[in-house]
C-alpha positions as a Python dict, from the first residue, in 0.01 Angstrom:
ca = {
    (1, 'M'): (0, 0, 0),
    (2, 'R'): (134, 341, -91),
    (3, 'R'): (167, 563, 216),
    (4, 'H'): (176, 942, 216),
    (5, 'R'): (398, 1062, 498),
    (6, 'I'): (501, 1417, 567),
    (7, 'T'): (834, 1295, 699),
    (8, 'G'): (896, 1059, 411),
    (9, 'L'): (818, 1315, 147),
    (10, 'L'): (1037, 1575, 313),
    (11, 'G'): (1334, 1345, 275),
    (12, 'A'): (1251, 1228, -75),
    (13, 'I'): (972, 1350, -304),
    (14, 'A'): (920, 1702, -176),
    (15, 'L'): (1278, 1818, -151),
    (16, 'A'): (1367, 1647, -474),
    (17, 'A'): (1079, 1827, -638),
    (18, 'G'): (1217, 2158, -521),
    (19, 'T'): (1581, 2094, -594),
    (20, 'L'): (1532, 1941, -937),
    (21, 'A'): (1354, 2255, -1054),
    (22, 'A'): (1538, 2526, -1240),
    (23, 'A'): (1552, 2896, -1167),
    (24, 'G'): (1677, 3192, -1365),
    (25, 'P'): (1931, 3451, -1260),
    (26, 'A'): (1898, 3594, -912),
    (27, 'H'): (1680, 3902, -920),
    (28, 'G'): (1503, 3916, -588),
    (29, 'L'): (1480, 4155, -297),
    (30, 'T'): (1673, 4047, 7),
    (31, 'P'): (1540, 4107, 361),
    (32, 'A'): (1768, 4411, 386),
    (33, 'D'): (1646, 4577, 68),
    (34, 'P'): (1400, 4863, 122),
    (35, 'P'): (1061, 4739, 3),
    (36, 'P'): (846, 4951, -225),
    (37, 'A'): (573, 5149, -55),
    (38, 'Q'): (294, 5017, -275),
    (39, 'G'): (193, 4689, -434),
    (40, 'V'): (403, 4533, -708),
    (41, 'S'): (278, 4536, -1066),
    (42, 'P'): (498, 4288, -1250),
    (43, 'A'): (570, 4357, -1615),
    (44, 'D'): (435, 4014, -1703),
    (45, 'P'): (147, 3833, -1532),
    (46, 'P'): (232, 3526, -1322),
    (47, 'P'): (265, 3206, -1524),
    (48, 'A'): (-18, 2952, -1519),
    (49, 'E'): (209, 2711, -1332),
    (50, 'F'): (563, 2700, -1197),
    (51, 'G'): (820, 2720, -1470),
    (52, 'T'): (1199, 2725, -1451),
    (53, 'D'): (1239, 3067, -1292),
    (54, 'W'): (1106, 3235, -980),
    (55, 'H'): (1188, 3510, -733),
    (56, 'D'): (1475, 3476, -487),
    (57, 'P'): (1378, 3404, -124),
    (58, 'L'): (1276, 3702, 88),
    (59, 'T'): (1089, 3769, 410),
    (60, 'P'): (866, 4063, 506),
    (61, 'A'): (1051, 4118, 835),
    (62, 'P'): (1208, 4463, 884),
    (63, 'P'): (1579, 4518, 827),
    (64, 'V'): (1787, 4586, 1135),
    (65, 'T'): (1793, 4959, 1209),
    (66, 'R'): (2134, 5126, 1211),
    (67, 'P'): (2258, 5444, 1375),
    (68, 'A'): (2408, 5719, 1159),
    (69, 'T'): (2757, 5688, 1305),
    (70, 'R'): (3095, 5564, 1191),
    (71, 'S'): (3086, 5200, 1087),
    (72, 'C'): (3343, 4925, 1041),
    (73, 'E'): (3283, 4596, 861),
    (74, 'V'): (3460, 4271, 946),
    (75, 'T'): (3430, 3945, 754),
    (76, 'L'): (3350, 3680, 1011),
    (77, 'A'): (3332, 3372, 790),
    (78, 'E'): (3347, 3289, 420),
    (79, 'A'): (3306, 2929, 317),
    (80, 'Q'): (3162, 2675, 77),
    (81, 'F'): (2992, 2386, 255),
    (82, 'R'): (3007, 2053, 73),
    (83, 'D'): (3000, 1813, 369),
    (84, 'F'): (3005, 1820, 748),
    (85, 'T'): (3348, 1981, 777),
    (86, 'P'): (3314, 2302, 980),
    (87, 'Y'): (3463, 2632, 880),
    (88, 'Q'): (3720, 2743, 1136),
    (89, 'G'): (3871, 3088, 1137),
    (90, 'S'): (3965, 3376, 1362),
    (91, 'Y'): (3812, 3709, 1449),
    (92, 'A'): (3952, 4038, 1576),
    (93, 'P'): (3742, 4345, 1663),
    (94, 'P'): (3787, 4652, 1442),
    (95, 'A'): (4004, 4927, 1586),
    (96, 'A'): (3841, 5224, 1413),
    (97, 'C'): (3491, 5211, 1566),
    (98, 'G'): (3555, 5202, 1939),
    (99, 'T'): (3688, 4948, 2186),
    (100, 'G'): (3381, 4743, 2268),
    (101, 'R'): (3113, 4995, 2363),
    (102, 'W'): (2942, 5001, 2025),
    (103, 'A'): (2602, 5153, 1954),
    (104, 'K'): (2506, 4847, 1749),
    (105, 'V'): (2657, 4539, 1588),
    (106, 'V'): (2476, 4387, 1290),
    (107, 'L'): (2544, 4040, 1151),
    (108, 'R'): (2465, 3972, 787),
    (109, 'L'): (2476, 3638, 608),
    (110, 'D'): (2475, 3637, 227),
    (111, 'G'): (2426, 3296, 68),
    (112, 'K'): (2404, 3141, -275),
    (113, 'V'): (2354, 2786, -395),
    (114, 'K'): (2265, 2614, -720),
    (115, 'G'): (2200, 2258, -831),
    (116, 'R'): (2011, 1997, -633),
    (117, 'Q'): (2015, 2004, -253),
    (118, 'Y'): (1813, 1954, 63),
    (119, 'D'): (1744, 2241, 299),
    (120, 'R'): (2015, 2243, 564),
    (121, 'L'): (2050, 2366, 922),
    (122, 'G'): (2346, 2585, 1011),
    (123, 'H'): (2506, 2754, 1310),
    (124, 'L'): (2781, 3005, 1378),
    (125, 'S'): (2974, 3056, 1701),
    (126, 'V'): (3238, 3305, 1813),
    (127, 'G'): (3453, 3205, 2108),
    (128, 'G'): (3216, 2913, 2165),
    (129, 'V'): (2914, 3147, 2189),
    (130, 'E'): (2644, 3065, 1935),
    (131, 'I'): (2534, 3390, 1772),
    (132, 'L'): (2337, 3258, 1474),
    (133, 'R'): (2127, 2953, 1398),
    (134, 'T'): (1976, 2938, 1052),
    (135, 'S'): (1850, 2714, 774),
    (136, 'T'): (1884, 2734, 398),
    (137, 'P'): (1635, 2769, 115),
    (138, 'Q'): (1618, 2503, -155),
    (139, 'P'): (1827, 2573, -464),
    (140, 'S'): (1780, 2538, -838),
    (141, 'P'): (2026, 2449, -1114),
    (142, 'D'): (2064, 2815, -1213),
    (143, 'G'): (2106, 2928, -854),
    (144, 'I'): (1942, 3143, -589),
    (145, 'T'): (2071, 3402, -344),
    (146, 'W'): (1938, 3508, -7),
    (147, 'S'): (2044, 3702, 300),
    (148, 'V'): (1979, 3713, 674),
    (149, 'E'): (2036, 4002, 915),
    (150, 'K'): (2051, 3996, 1292),
    (151, 'D'): (2123, 4241, 1573),
    (152, 'V'): (2404, 4082, 1776),
    (153, 'T'): (2490, 4379, 1998),
    (154, 'R'): (2415, 4176, 2312),
    (155, 'Y'): (2727, 3967, 2244),
    (156, 'R'): (2951, 4269, 2298),
    (157, 'D'): (3154, 4091, 2566),
    (158, 'T'): (3245, 3814, 2323),
    (159, 'L'): (3305, 4045, 2026),
    (160, 'A'): (3529, 4285, 2222),
    (161, 'R'): (3837, 4062, 2192),
    (162, 'P'): (3995, 3821, 1940),
    (163, 'Q'): (3813, 3488, 1919),
    (164, 'P'): (3806, 3164, 1721),
    (165, 'V'): (3516, 3130, 1477),
    (166, 'D'): (3331, 2808, 1397),
    (167, 'M'): (3056, 2771, 1140),
    (168, 'L'): (2882, 2469, 992),
    (169, 'I'): (2601, 2416, 746),
    (170, 'G'): (2610, 2038, 725),
    (171, 'N'): (2573, 1928, 364),
    (172, 'V'): (2609, 1629, 133),
    (173, 'V'): (2729, 1670, -223),
    (174, 'D'): (2731, 1371, -457),
    (175, 'D'): (2618, 1277, -806),
    (176, 'T'): (2254, 1344, -714),
    (177, 'Y'): (2269, 1633, -467),
    (178, 'T'): (2503, 1882, -626),
    (179, 'G'): (2432, 2208, -444),
    (180, 'V'): (2736, 2359, -272),
    (181, 'I'): (2625, 2616, -12),
    (182, 'D'): (2835, 2931, -51),
    (183, 'V'): (2807, 3186, 231),
    (184, 'K'): (2974, 3501, 355),
    (185, 'V'): (2906, 3640, 701),
    (186, 'T'): (3002, 3993, 803),
    (187, 'L'): (2974, 4202, 1117),
    (188, 'T'): (2919, 4576, 1090),
    (189, 'F'): (3007, 4779, 1401),
    (190, 'Y'): (2855, 5122, 1462),
    (191, 'A'): (3043, 5358, 1690),
    (192, 'A'): (2876, 5493, 2003),
    (193, 'E'): (2900, 5866, 1940),
    (194, 'G'): (2677, 6168, 1916),
    (195, 'G'): (2324, 6070, 2010),
    (196, 'A'): (2388, 5699, 1956),
    (197, 'A'): (2485, 5563, 2296),
    (198, 'A'): (2598, 5211, 2373),
    (199, 'P'): (2300, 5008, 2500),
    (200, 'D'): (2292, 4806, 2818),
    (201, 'T'): (2446, 4471, 2727),
    (202, 'P'): (2562, 4175, 2939),
    (203, 'D'): (2898, 4214, 3109),
    (204, 'R'): (2976, 3847, 3045),
    (205, 'V'): (2852, 3594, 2792),
    (206, 'L'): (2934, 3234, 2878),
    (207, 'P'): (2865, 2943, 2643),
    (208, 'L'): (2724, 2644, 2827),
    (209, 'A'): (2982, 2407, 2683),
    (210, 'S'): (2910, 2153, 2958),
    (211, 'P'): (2645, 2134, 3229),
    (212, 'T'): (2897, 2246, 3490),
    (213, 'V'): (2959, 2621, 3511),
    (214, 'T'): (3104, 2870, 3759),
    (215, 'T'): (2969, 3222, 3732),
    (216, 'P'): (3119, 3551, 3858),
    (217, 'R'): (3038, 3603, 4229),
    (218, 'N'): (2898, 3952, 4175),
    (219, 'T'): (2630, 3854, 3923),
    (220, 'E'): (2314, 4060, 3972),
    (221, 'R'): (2119, 3949, 3667),
    (222, 'L'): (2130, 3618, 3479),
    (223, 'V'): (1953, 3520, 3156),
    (224, 'A'): (1990, 3193, 2966),
    (225, 'E'): (1919, 3180, 2594),
    (226, 'V'): (1859, 2842, 2430),
    (227, 'Y'): (1863, 2790, 2053),
    (228, 'A'): (1626, 2493, 2067),
    (229, 'T'): (1548, 2317, 1739),
    (230, 'G'): (1393, 1983, 1661),
    (231, 'S'): (1582, 1883, 1350),
    (232, 'G'): (1801, 1628, 1181),
    (233, 'G'): (1553, 1459, 951),
    (234, 'G'): (1392, 1229, 1211),
    (235, 'C'): (1048, 1248, 1365),
    (236, 'E'): (1145, 1515, 1617),
    (237, 'E'): (1175, 1754, 1322),
    (238, 'Y'): (795, 1718, 1314),
    (239, 'W'): (739, 1669, 1686),
    (240, 'Y'): (400, 1840, 1666),
    (241, 'M'): (275, 1553, 1440),
    (242, 'T'): (391, 1259, 1649),
    (243, 'T'): (140, 1015, 1799),
    (244, 'P'): (141, 764, 2088),
    (245, 'D'): (262, 415, 2007),
    (246, 'A'): (-90, 269, 1983),
    (247, 'A'): (-195, 500, 1699),
    (248, 'P'): (-116, 383, 1342),
    (249, 'Y'): (98, 675, 1229),
    (250, 'S'): (450, 689, 1085),
    (251, 'C'): (601, 908, 1359),
    (252, 'K'): (577, 785, 1716),
    (253, 'A'): (628, 937, 2060),
    (254, 'A'): (504, 743, 2360),
    (255, 'D'): (357, 1052, 2529),
    (256, 'G'): (233, 1221, 2214),
    (257, 'P'): (333, 1559, 2065),
    (258, 'H'): (344, 1785, 2372),
    (259, 'R'): (695, 1928, 2417),
    (260, 'E'): (848, 2163, 2671),
    (261, 'V'): (1201, 2310, 2683),
    (262, 'R'): (1324, 2311, 3043),
    (263, 'V'): (1622, 2457, 3228),
    (264, 'S'): (1730, 2321, 3565),
    (265, 'V'): (1982, 2448, 3819),
    (266, 'D'): (2145, 2181, 4035),
    (267, 'G'): (1861, 1945, 3948),
    (268, 'Q'): (1580, 2187, 4036),
    (269, 'L'): (1350, 2311, 3762),
    (270, 'A'): (1434, 2678, 3700),
    (271, 'G'): (1264, 2763, 3370),
    (272, 'I'): (1005, 2631, 3126),
    (273, 'A'): (907, 2736, 2773),
    (274, 'A'): (710, 2624, 2470),
    (275, 'P'): (932, 2538, 2171),
    (276, 'F'): (867, 2722, 1848),
    (277, 'P'): (716, 2493, 1579),
    (278, 'T'): (960, 2584, 1302),
    (279, 'V'): (872, 2470, 951),
    (280, 'W'): (1180, 2444, 733),
    (281, 'T'): (1179, 2509, 358),
    (282, 'G'): (1090, 2151, 266),
    (283, 'G'): (821, 2120, 530),
    (284, 'W'): (470, 1983, 496),
    (285, 'S'): (569, 1778, 191),
    (286, 'N'): (556, 2076, -39),
    (287, 'P'): (861, 2288, -125),
    (288, 'F'): (655, 2505, -360),
    (289, 'L'): (520, 2676, -48),
    (290, 'W'): (863, 2806, 51),
    (291, 'Y'): (1059, 2894, -262),
    (292, 'V'): (1008, 3268, -215),
    (293, 'T'): (855, 3317, 131),
    (294, 'P'): (995, 3094, 406),
    (295, 'G'): (793, 3028, 722),
    (296, 'P'): (845, 3244, 1033),
    (297, 'R'): (1194, 3214, 1186),
    (298, 'A'): (1316, 2959, 930),
    (299, 'F'): (1616, 3176, 833),
    (300, 'D'): (1669, 3330, 1179),
    (301, 'V'): (1610, 3081, 1459),
    (302, 'Q'): (1547, 3288, 1770),
    (303, 'P'): (1660, 3161, 2110),
    (304, 'I'): (1423, 3102, 2399),
    (305, 'R'): (1515, 3333, 2687),
    (306, 'Y'): (1487, 3241, 3055),
    (307, 'D'): (1539, 3488, 3338),
    (308, 'L'): (1734, 3291, 3599),
    (309, 'T'): (1808, 3588, 3827),
    (310, 'P'): (1629, 3427, 4126),
    (311, 'Y'): (1910, 3166, 4120),
    (312, 'A'): (2195, 3420, 4111),
    (313, 'A'): (2251, 3411, 4487),
    (314, 'L'): (2290, 3033, 4477),
    (315, 'L'): (2532, 3053, 4185),
    (316, 'N'): (2735, 3336, 4341),
    (317, 'D'): (2900, 3109, 4599),
    (318, 'G'): (3208, 3061, 4380),
    (319, 'R'): (3157, 2688, 4336),
    (320, 'P'): (3066, 2503, 4015),
    (321, 'H'): (2697, 2436, 3957),
    (322, 'R'): (2499, 2235, 3705),
    (323, 'I'): (2278, 2419, 3456),
    (324, 'E'): (2108, 2172, 3224),
    (325, 'V'): (1864, 2199, 2933),
    (326, 'S'): (1622, 1923, 2839),
    (327, 'V'): (1318, 1875, 2616),
    (328, 'A'): (1028, 1704, 2791),
    (329, 'G'): (816, 1470, 2582),
    (330, 'V'): (1096, 1330, 2366),
    (331, 'P'): (1093, 948, 2379),
    (332, 'A'): (1370, 807, 2597),
    (333, 'G'): (1691, 751, 2405),
    (334, 'Q'): (1565, 934, 2093),
    (335, 'S'): (1775, 1211, 1944),
    (336, 'G'): (1665, 1498, 1726),
    (337, 'W'): (1686, 1810, 1944),
    (338, 'S'): (1969, 2059, 1957),
    (339, 'T'): (1982, 2303, 2250),
    (340, 'P'): (2301, 2517, 2245),
    (341, 'T'): (2285, 2761, 2533),
    (342, 'N'): (2447, 3091, 2629),
    (343, 'L'): (2444, 3253, 2974),
    (344, 'L'): (2414, 3633, 2975),
    (345, 'L'): (2534, 3792, 3299),
    (346, 'W'): (2523, 4145, 3437),
    (347, 'Q'): (2764, 4220, 3723),
    (348, 'D'): (2755, 4462, 4016),
    (349, 'E'): (3080, 4654, 3966),
    (350, 'A'): (3067, 4794, 4322),
    (351, 'R'): (3056, 4451, 4488),
    (352, 'Q'): (3296, 4161, 4479),
    (353, 'V'): (3026, 3925, 4604),
    (354, 'V'): (2650, 3969, 4571),
    (355, 'T'): (2459, 3767, 4829),
    (356, 'G'): (2092, 3684, 4857),
    (357, 'A'): (1854, 3390, 4856),
    (358, 'L'): (1609, 3187, 4652),
    (359, 'T'): (1283, 3249, 4837),
    (360, 'R'): (1010, 3076, 4636),
    (361, 'H'): (973, 2780, 4404),
    (362, 'E'): (627, 2663, 4305),
    (363, 'Q'): (510, 2460, 4010),
    (364, 'S'): (198, 2285, 3894),
    (365, 'D'): (203, 1919, 3800),
    (366, 'P'): (318, 1908, 3436),
    (367, 'A'): (39, 1781, 3213),
    (368, 'G'): (50, 1628, 2868),
    (369, 'H'): (-232, 1402, 2754),
    (370, 'S'): (-328, 1262, 2414),
    (371, 'R'): (-654, 1085, 2328),
    (372, 'W'): (-666, 877, 2009),
    (373, 'A'): (-997, 803, 1837),
    (374, 'P'): (-951, 524, 1578),
    (375, 'A'): (-1090, 576, 1230),
    (376, 'A'): (-1413, 417, 1123),
    (377, 'P'): (-1385, 228, 791),
    (378, 'G'): (-1296, 485, 528),
    (379, 'G'): (-1277, 760, 789),
    (380, 'Q'): (-1011, 956, 974),
    (381, 'H'): (-804, 886, 1281),
    (382, 'R'): (-805, 1172, 1533),
    (383, 'L'): (-561, 1257, 1809),
    (384, 'D'): (-655, 1530, 2057),
    (385, 'T'): (-367, 1656, 2271),
    (386, 'E'): (-352, 1906, 2553),
    (387, 'G'): (-60, 1995, 2774),
    (388, 'G'): (46, 2262, 3019),
    (389, 'H'): (272, 2358, 3306),
    (390, 'R'): (321, 2658, 3537),
    (391, 'L'): (630, 2762, 3731),
    (392, 'T'): (703, 3050, 3969),
    (393, 'V'): (1047, 3122, 4115),
    (394, 'A'): (1152, 3420, 4324),
    (395, 'G'): (1461, 3545, 4502),
    (396, 'H'): (1641, 3854, 4620),
    (397, 'L'): (1992, 3996, 4591),
    (398, 'N'): (2177, 4237, 4820),
    (399, 'T'): (2334, 4467, 4564),
    (400, 'S'): (2531, 4791, 4599),
    (401, 'H'): (2209, 4977, 4516),
    (402, 'G'): (1997, 4796, 4772),
    (403, 'R'): (1801, 4474, 4801),
    (404, 'V'): (1643, 4381, 4468),
    (405, 'A'): (1375, 4112, 4446),
    (406, 'T'): (1299, 3920, 4127),
    (407, 'T'): (993, 3703, 4061),
    (408, 'V'): (953, 3502, 3741),
    (409, 'T'): (627, 3329, 3651),
    (410, 'R'): (583, 3129, 3332),
    (411, 'A'): (292, 2921, 3207),
    (412, 'V'): (290, 2711, 2890),
    (413, 'H'): (-11, 2548, 2730),
    (414, 'S'): (-75, 2362, 2406),
    (415, 'T'): (-373, 2212, 2227),
    (416, 'S'): (-378, 2024, 1898),
    (417, 'V'): (-607, 1814, 1681),
    (418, 'H'): (-430, 1578, 1442),
    (419, 'R'): (-636, 1399, 1175),
    (420, 'W'): (-517, 1144, 920),
    (421, 'T'): (-642, 855, 707),
    (422, 'E'): (-504, 505, 661),
    (423, 'G'): (-199, 543, 439),
    (424, 'E'): (-176, 909, 548),
    (425, 'N'): (-304, 1033, 213),
    (426, 'L'): (-476, 1294, 424),
    (427, 'D'): (-272, 1443, 707),
    (428, 'A'): (-393, 1753, 897),
    (429, 'L'): (-306, 1946, 1212),
    (430, 'D'): (-467, 2237, 1394),
    (431, 'A'): (-252, 2344, 1691),
    (432, 'T'): (-195, 2637, 1925),
    (433, 'W'): (89, 2693, 2170),
    (434, 'T'): (88, 2971, 2431),
    (435, 'D'): (375, 3084, 2650),
    (436, 'E'): (293, 3351, 2910),
    (437, 'E'): (575, 3508, 3109),
    (438, 'S'): (589, 3772, 3382),
    (439, 'V'): (920, 3901, 3520),
    (440, 'T'): (918, 4146, 3812),
    (441, 'H'): (1259, 4296, 3883),
    (442, 'G'): (1246, 4556, 4155),
    (443, 'P'): (972, 4807, 4065),
    (444, 'T'): (952, 4695, 3700),
    (445, 'T'): (733, 4417, 3562),
    (446, 'T'): (749, 4290, 3204),
    (447, 'R'): (468, 4068, 3081),
    (448, 'T'): (482, 3880, 2753),
    (449, 'V'): (218, 3659, 2596),
    (450, 'R'): (346, 3450, 2304),
    (451, 'T'): (114, 3253, 2076),
    (452, 'H'): (222, 3017, 1796),
    (453, 'T'): (-34, 2860, 1562),
    (454, 'M'): (-31, 2599, 1286),
    (455, 'D'): (-333, 2497, 1080),
    (456, 'G'): (-272, 2283, 775),
    (457, 'E'): (-376, 1986, 567),
    (458, 'T'): (-193, 1781, 307),
    (459, 'T'): (-385, 1550, 74),
    (460, 'L'): (-270, 1308, -195),
    (461, 'G'): (-560, 1269, -434),
    (462, 'A'): (-652, 1143, -778),
    (463, 'G'): (-369, 1143, -1027),
    (464, 'D'): (-118, 1175, -741),
    (465, 'R'): (-201, 1545, -705),
    (466, 'L'): (-53, 1652, -373),
    (467, 'R'): (-202, 1966, -220),
    (468, 'T'): (-98, 2147, 97),
    (469, 'V'): (-299, 2429, 250),
    (470, 'L'): (-127, 2581, 552),
    (471, 'S'): (-130, 2885, 779),
    (472, 'L'): (130, 2970, 1045),
    (473, 'G'): (128, 3240, 1311),
    (474, 'D'): (392, 3386, 1543),
    (475, 'R'): (253, 3649, 1782),
    (476, 'A'): (381, 3823, 2092),
    (477, 'D'): (239, 4102, 2309),
    (478, 'T'): (471, 4267, 2561),
    (479, 'V'): (397, 4538, 2816),
    (480, 'T'): (633, 4688, 3074),
    (481, 'L'): (498, 4844, 3393),
    (482, 'R'): (678, 5053, 3651),
    (483, 'G'): (502, 5111, 3977),
    (484, 'G'): (197, 4944, 3821),
    (485, 'R'): (177, 5193, 3531),
    (486, 'P'): (249, 5098, 3167),
    (487, 'V'): (569, 5260, 3039),
    (488, 'D'): (639, 5054, 2726),
    (489, 'S'): (468, 4804, 2498),
    (490, 'S'): (511, 4620, 2169),
    (491, 'R'): (311, 4382, 1953),
    (492, 'L'): (440, 4133, 1695),
    (493, 'D'): (218, 3950, 1446),
    (494, 'D'): (402, 3740, 1185),
    (495, 'Q'): (167, 3540, 963),
    (496, 'Y'): (212, 3303, 671),
    (497, 'T'): (-50, 3138, 447),
    (498, 'G'): (9, 2910, 151),
    (499, 'D'): (-173, 2680, -91),
    (500, 'A'): (36, 2465, -325),
    (501, 'T'): (-41, 2167, -549),
    (502, 'Y'): (176, 1948, -770),
    (503, 'T'): (180, 1600, -919),
    (504, 'A'): (397, 1368, -711),
    (505, 'N'): (609, 1075, -833),
    (506, 'V'): (676, 1222, -1180),
    (507, 'P'): (967, 1415, -1337),
    (508, 'R'): (986, 1786, -1262),
    (509, 'D'): (857, 1898, -1600),
    (510, 'Q'): (541, 1695, -1545),
    (511, 'R'): (455, 1820, -1197),
    (512, 'H'): (237, 2113, -1311),
    (513, 'A'): (288, 2291, -981),
    (514, 'V'): (86, 2592, -872),
    (515, 'A'): (111, 2790, -548),
    (516, 'T'): (-5, 3109, -387),
    (517, 'T'): (160, 3236, -69),
    (518, 'S'): (128, 3541, 151),
    (519, 'A'): (353, 3654, 436),
    (520, 'R'): (268, 3955, 651),
    (521, 'Y'): (488, 4093, 929),
    (522, 'R'): (343, 4352, 1165),
    (523, 'L'): (528, 4514, 1453),
    (524, 'Y'): (395, 4798, 1666),
    (525, 'G'): (534, 4989, 1962),
    (526, 'S'): (883, 5057, 2086),
    (527, 'Q'): (1043, 4770, 1894),
    (528, 'A'): (922, 4892, 1553),
    (529, 'P'): (1103, 5153, 1341),
    (530, 'G'): (897, 5468, 1391),
    (531, 'G'): (654, 5277, 1612),
    (532, 'C'): (487, 5092, 1326),
    (533, 'Y'): (600, 4838, 1067),
    (534, 'D'): (362, 4645, 839),
    (535, 'R'): (476, 4466, 524),
    (536, 'T'): (302, 4203, 311),
    (537, 'V'): (467, 3989, 44),
    (538, 'G'): (247, 3777, -183),
    (539, 'T'): (344, 3534, -458),
    (540, 'V'): (177, 3337, -735),
    (541, 'Q'): (375, 3056, -897),
    (542, 'G'): (694, 3205, -752),
    (543, 'T'): (628, 3556, -890),
    (544, 'V'): (602, 3838, -637),
    (545, 'T'): (261, 3994, -699),
    (546, 'V'): (232, 4197, -377),
    (547, 'D'): (500, 4384, -183),
    (548, 'R'): (321, 4642, 25),
    (549, 'R'): (407, 4865, 319),
    (550, 'R'): (122, 5003, 529),
    (551, 'C'): (320, 5215, 777),
}
């Protein structure tokens, strides 16, 4: 019996469909290019179906803002990735733009690839500190180009002195998969001068190279950032689709699809978070969805941040402690998750030792339950899953500017409905993840509500026509209060919708692929340039038909 599997097609049909296609010369906007203010009116109408040329990848996210000060550019890495050999180089800070107190540091990756190739996951570290995690678009024989920008100012401590550089985009090049991934990564430093002051950045950045770490004894704030990704081609790349062992589905997880990224200190749970359900550029069995507009965060994997300041007093005793990251819900002994972690520390310069205490630790019983309803003859299997967890930790520190109390409360919750038929010729998911966080540090409270959504269905119908209809959402609302009064706020709403159909199991020129996609990125408040950013990019058969700014 022929089986349609999202995971199987990602590794075979779907990515091959994308990489065997041809594209013309690169001619697309990159994320850093200023978008036109109005809609695009292409000289020629979109083709009736995908041909051998389409627009280069781009996202509607805003470019990183830059101050109007002196700038210095440094090449951080330049490499061609053909296998799993990492690039290794060296870095030295520029001398002409200051000595570490920069107004901003912007990383830019420019990539190009042509031929046949899978999408690949990559990472870049400086002095052992991971500063970028990314993935690649799928290439064509004629080649594509793309770029990624990121504000990396918070790594000032690492970038202020010479460091070794390591970068890897693991790849396989052979007679079938011919795409060599060619990238150049630069850092541009902007001097802190005039009205562009150096922002508050961590005094120390420590990579969590092993679970055992000794922190400075005068630490007064501590944040962990975890670049958590389910990846590697196995079922954990699609953790949100896994089912308990009893259910007849191709990807299994004994406890179902609920996942939670946890941080512990000396064995005690110190932080919880919902993982982001990243969809890479071969995801959902249909690369035609992603040729031009990748899903949210696919090119810029954002770390999960945990405020561990309530544990600073415990860690400030000068002895080594264990800080560990784990992913709850992954079947025992199963790989597939990567969780590189950095510790960001702020120090009290007026104290050699900052004392204090952990005063509160409360958590609910973690919940994750799946209920499978078997399919009636000719019908659909259904798996309903719900999970959640709540954690509150609090502590105080005796700093040079008085006793400062910190309370962190975080609650995660997920619901999903997974439907599929025998043979998985229909495979559908409707899921929502929420992650609510409140951090009170002295008189200031910051509350953030994050919501991630995924609603999609893939069907393999008559004539082997494979269709995927999918929507993704990445939303976050943040408000900062001081003395109970709002002093700052921001809202992010990053949405993607796509509908793509092609004929599977045939040569590329017989696939007759069609696709419409739309990506809209909205950002309001203090985090947006000018307080408002709203850009929509729409495509038809790989042609950009809409590129609109509303702010």
